[in-house]
ROSE-108550 format. One line per field, with one value per residue (C-alpha): residue in one letter; x, y, z; residue number from 0. Coordinates in steps of 0.02 Angstrom, whole numbers. Layout:
resn: (A / ...) $
east: (X / ...) $
north: (Y / ...) $
up: (Z / ...) $
resi: (NUM / ...) $
This chain:
resn: (X / X / X / X / X / X / X / X / X / X / X / X / X / X / X / X / X / X / X / X / X / X / X / X / X / X / X / X / X / X / X / X / X / X / X / X / X / X / X / X / X / X / X / X / X / X / X / X / X / X / X / X / X / X / X / X / X / X / X / X / X / X / X / X / X / X / X / X / X / X / X / X / X / X / X / X / X / X / X / X / X / X / X / X / X / X / X / X / X / X / X / X / X / X / X / X / X / X / X / X / X / X) $
east: (5680 / 5657 / 5695 / 5626 / 5755 / 5748 / 5788 / 5968 / 6079 / 6237 / 6310 / 6337 / 6168 / 6082 / 6177 / 6131 / 5922 / 5928 / 5991 / 5872 / 5723 / 5762 / 5790 / 5594 / 5538 / 5594 / 5522 / 5704 / 5715 / 5821 / 5949 / 5976 / 5834 / 5906 / 6072 / 5982 / 5881 / 6040 / 6113 / 5949 / 5951 / 6119 / 6065 / 5945 / 6092 / 6192 / 6363 / 6540 / 6728 / 6800 / 6940 / 6879 / 6968 / 6916 / 6988 / 7091 / 7187 / 7085 / 6992 / 6844 / 6812 / 6883 / 6791 / 6713 / 6695 / 6793 / 6785 / 6842 / 6776 / 6904 / 6892 / 7010 / 6881 / 7022 / 7111 / 6922 / 6943 / 6765 / 6601 / 6481 / 6322 / 6261 / 6087 / 5957 / 5821 / 5667 / 5519 / 5607 / 5661 / 5493 / 5422 / 5533 / 5527 / 5335 / 5342 / 5461 / 5391 / 5194 / 5266 / 5339 / 5165 / 5073) $
north: (6253 / 6402 / 6550 / 6666 / 6799 / 6690 / 6537 / 6623 / 6549 / 6629 / 6785 / 6846 / 6801 / 6865 / 7039 / 7075 / 6997 / 7101 / 7264 / 7242 / 7215 / 7377 / 7462 / 7383 / 7429 / 7621 / 7635 / 7617 / 7531 / 7379 / 7412 / 7250 / 7119 / 6964 / 6992 / 7006 / 6851 / 6763 / 6794 / 6710 / 6568 / 6535 / 6400 / 6521 / 6583 / 6491 / 6537 / 6482 / 6543 / 6685 / 6808 / 6962 / 7131 / 7294 / 7415 / 7568 / 7601 / 7627 / 7799 / 7727 / 7560 / 7638 / 7548 / 7421 / 7231 / 7102 / 6934 / 6763 / 6609 / 6467 / 6277 / 6257 / 6304 / 6318 / 6464 / 6567 / 6695 / 6772 / 6678 / 6769 / 6743 / 6667 / 6606 / 6618 / 6514 / 6646 / 6557 / 6516 / 6713 / 6780 / 6668 / 6730 / 6913 / 6914 / 6809 / 6947 / 7105 / 7032 / 6989 / 7174 / 7269 / 7200) $
up: (5964 / 6059 / 5978 / 6098 / 6202 / 6349 / 6258 / 6210 / 6319 / 6267 / 6328 / 6160 / 6090 / 6239 / 6238 / 6054 / 6078 / 6236 / 6140 / 5995 / 6116 / 6216 / 6036 / 5983 / 6177 / 6135 / 5968 / 5861 / 5730 / 5707 / 5555 / 5513 / 5574 / 5465 / 5555 / 5738 / 5689 / 5638 / 5832 / 5886 / 5766 / 5691 / 5584 / 5483 / 5377 / 5267 / 5268 / 5178 / 5246 / 5150 / 5139 / 5157 / 5102 / 5094 / 4947 / 5033 / 4892 / 4700 / 4741 / 4592 / 4720 / 4900 / 5022 / 4942 / 5016 / 4934 / 4977 / 4905 / 4935 / 5023 / 4984 / 5125 / 5305 / 5389 / 5276 / 5281 / 5399 / 5392 / 5389 / 5231 / 5219 / 5059 / 5095 / 5218 / 5265 / 5215 / 5299 / 5443 / 5466 / 5432 / 5582 / 5698 / 5620 / 5631 / 5796 / 5867 / 5806 / 5874 / 6030 / 6036 / 5973 / 6113) $
resi: (0 / 1 / 2 / 3 / 4 / 5 / 6 / 7 / 8 / 9 / 10 / 11 / 12 / 13 / 14 / 15 / 16 / 17 / 18 / 19 / 20 / 21 / 22 / 23 / 24 / 25 / 26 / 27 / 28 / 29 / 30 / 31 / 32 / 33 / 34 / 35 / 36 / 37 / 38 / 39 / 40 / 41 / 42 / 43 / 44 / 45 / 46 / 47 / 48 / 49 / 50 / 51 / 52 / 53 / 54 / 55 / 56 / 57 / 58 / 59 / 60 / 61 / 62 / 63 / 64 / 65 / 66 / 67 / 68 / 69 / 70 / 71 / 72 / 73 / 74 / 75 / 76 / 77 / 78 / 79 / 80 / 81 / 82 / 83 / 84 / 85 / 86 / 87 / 88 / 89 / 90 / 91 / 92 / 93 / 94 / 95 / 96 / 97 / 98 / 99 / 100 / 101) $
């Protein structure tokens, strides 16, 4: 499996990979490297479909994100990550950062 930036074939994945690479080249931080890694290797995360909403009325929990897993895959509108392949993520991250540092 080719997880390098050049191995990314779709426009969306390529755009995200290019953005991450340009930020790293300029010394800028990538704020969520797991999210970028998941764009490069979608199989990295285990997801479930869920209904998601943001609390907008209760002042004590305003802005909180709520989600409810959907048994029916067709009803869940958002993929929510519930697990990650840690070893694969670390391998991708260290390989990518190692290339950027040389």
